[in-house]
Wavefront OBJ file of the C-alpha trace (Angstrom):
o trace
v 37.535 -27.338 23.480
v 39.156 -29.405 20.731
v 36.034 -29.533 18.501
v 35.808 -25.739 18.842
v 39.459 -25.396 17.852
v 38.808 -27.618 14.829
v 35.828 -25.449 13.811
v 38.003 -22.373 14.294
v 40.603 -23.903 11.985
v 37.901 -24.102 9.311
v 37.130 -20.407 9.838
v 40.834 -19.580 9.491
v 41.029 -21.743 6.377
v 37.991 -19.922 4.974
v 39.953 -16.686 5.333
v 42.489 -17.845 2.727
v 40.325 -20.060 0.475
v 39.844 -17.403 -2.180
v 36.052 -17.154 -2.082
v 35.125 -13.554 -2.872
v 33.910 -11.616 0.200
v 34.159 -14.716 2.421
v 37.957 -14.958 2.264
v 39.294 -11.620 3.528
v 42.845 -12.963 3.933
v 43.214 -12.207 7.632
v 46.741 -11.056 8.384
v 46.737 -13.347 11.448
v 46.566 -16.246 8.986
v 48.330 -14.795 5.942
v 51.526 -13.966 7.842
v 52.047 -17.514 9.240
v 51.178 -19.031 5.835
v 53.653 -16.676 4.124
v 56.354 -17.511 6.657
v 55.756 -21.231 6.139
v 55.988 -20.781 2.366
v 58.846 -18.311 2.110
v 60.985 -18.859 5.209
v 60.472 -22.558 5.866
v 60.110 -23.395 2.158
v 57.093 -25.636 2.674
v 54.762 -26.646 -0.145
v 51.456 -24.755 -0.560
v 48.987 -27.141 1.124
v 51.307 -27.886 4.044
v 52.059 -24.187 4.540
v 48.337 -23.389 4.525
v 47.585 -26.107 7.068
v 50.383 -24.930 9.376
v 49.535 -21.258 8.925
v 45.850 -21.727 9.605
v 46.431 -23.698 12.808
v 48.166 -20.791 14.608
v 44.961 -19.025 15.707
v 43.251 -22.197 17.028
v 46.391 -23.018 19.015
v 46.391 -19.473 20.408
v 42.719 -19.967 21.358
v 43.524 -23.164 23.240
v 46.507 -21.567 24.997
v 44.620 -18.379 25.920
v 41.548 -20.170 27.216
v 43.069 -21.955 30.207
v 40.128 -20.794 32.331
v 37.784 -22.697 30.002
v 39.770 -25.879 30.534
v 39.104 -25.417 34.267
v 35.376 -24.863 33.662
v 35.267 -21.250 34.865
v 32.143 -19.366 33.838
v 33.223 -15.720 34.108
v 34.872 -13.923 31.196
v 38.252 -12.692 32.445
v 39.071 -8.988 32.187
v 42.115 -9.834 30.079
v 39.774 -11.309 27.449
v 37.565 -8.226 27.493
v 40.675 -6.069 27.127
v 41.956 -8.212 24.262
v 38.637 -7.860 22.412
v 38.725 -4.082 22.877
v 42.330 -3.984 21.667
v 41.447 -6.042 18.592
v 38.561 -3.725 17.757
v 40.618 -0.544 18.170
v 43.512 -2.035 16.193
v 41.073 -3.165 13.499
v 39.632 0.334 13.189
v 43.158 1.735 12.930
v 43.970 -0.944 10.346
v 41.014 0.149 8.233
v 41.969 3.809 8.612
v 45.549 3.070 7.577
v 44.761 0.800 4.648
v 41.298 2.007 3.661
v 42.352 4.314 0.832
v 44.307 1.564 -0.909
v 41.529 -0.917 -0.205
v 38.875 1.252 -1.838
v 41.087 1.560 -4.918
v 42.010 -2.128 -5.144
v 39.050 -3.953 -3.592
v 36.243 -1.420 -3.947
v 34.118 0.541 -1.514
v 31.624 -2.310 -1.081
v 34.376 -4.653 0.121
v 35.698 -2.131 2.649
v 32.218 -1.424 4.016
v 31.430 -5.162 4.155
v 34.637 -6.019 6.031
v 34.193 -3.163 8.497
v 30.546 -4.211 8.897
v 31.644 -7.749 9.791
v 34.061 -6.318 12.350
v 31.434 -4.086 13.945
v 28.915 -6.947 13.995
v 31.347 -9.341 15.673
v 32.459 -6.694 18.190
v 28.797 -5.968 18.978
v 28.070 -9.662 19.547
v 31.096 -9.841 21.854
v 29.808 -6.860 23.859
v 26.398 -8.520 24.113
v 27.898 -11.842 25.232
v 30.070 -10.049 27.778
v 27.116 -8.157 29.264
v 24.894 -11.249 29.351
v 27.676 -13.198 31.010
v 28.166 -10.491 33.640
v 24.457 -10.609 34.455
v 24.308 -14.407 34.619
v 27.645 -16.218 34.114
v 27.377 -19.399 32.086
v 30.085 -21.583 30.636
v 28.427 -21.635 27.203
v 28.485 -17.848 26.928
v 32.095 -17.691 28.073
v 33.048 -20.340 25.553
v 31.106 -18.597 22.759
v 32.755 -15.283 23.637
v 36.260 -16.703 23.405
v 35.560 -18.802 20.349
v 34.081 -15.830 18.497
v 36.921 -13.526 19.542
v 39.595 -15.856 18.161
v 37.545 -16.755 15.080
v 37.300 -13.007 14.443
v 41.086 -12.724 14.596
v 41.477 -15.640 12.208
v 38.831 -14.561 9.740
v 38.381 -10.815 9.283
v 39.793 -8.628 12.077
v 42.747 -7.537 9.923
v 41.944 -8.316 6.284
v 44.540 -7.916 3.558
v 43.551 -4.680 1.856
v 46.101 -4.492 -0.925
v 46.098 -5.979 -4.373
v 46.358 -9.750 -4.712
v 49.794 -10.555 -6.117
l 1 2 3 4 5 6 7 8 9 10 11 12 13 14 15 16 17 18 19 20 21 22 23 24 25 26 27 28 29 30 31 32 33 34 35 36 37 38 39 40 41 42 43 44 45 46 47 48 49 50 51 52 53 54 55 56 57 58 59 60 61 62 63 64 65 66 67 68 69 70 71 72 73 74 75 76 77 78 79 80 81 82 83 84 85 86 87 88 89 90 91 92 93 94 95 96 97 98 99 100 101 102 103 104 105 106 107 108 109 110 111 112 113 114 115 116 117 118 119 120 121 122 123 124 125 126 127 128 129 130 131 132 133 134 135 136 137 138 139 140 141 142 143 144 145 146 147 148 149 150 151 152 153 154 155 156 157 158 159 160 161
């Protein structure tokens, strides 16, 4: 579990690294980083480290069934993934016009493509796990779901300030 959380931290860090198209500035990471910078008054690197650790901690807290070695994907996890996808679609609908103007159509299509791809992989993992439950699939499902939140589920679509 802890190595997976560490790998997830790298995914969250990738979201704010500033690499074009690979750093979509996920709001699940940007908001904690901004709070650490502006509210707590922390220095840049420390704020980034603290802000990017929120999603991996949420993964560890959410995945109590994985700590117990359970192999089935809980319904609450399936519901969370569906909620994330619906909210992500709404996010793109709400911010898409600004995003096309500031980031370009290619960026918007690429980010939505990543979201659809990840959601599709989650559906596949869920169905495979229902047919034949395995711990590895359950772990992969949960890891991917939280990595999705920390990387590109809700990318910043406005101009970079």
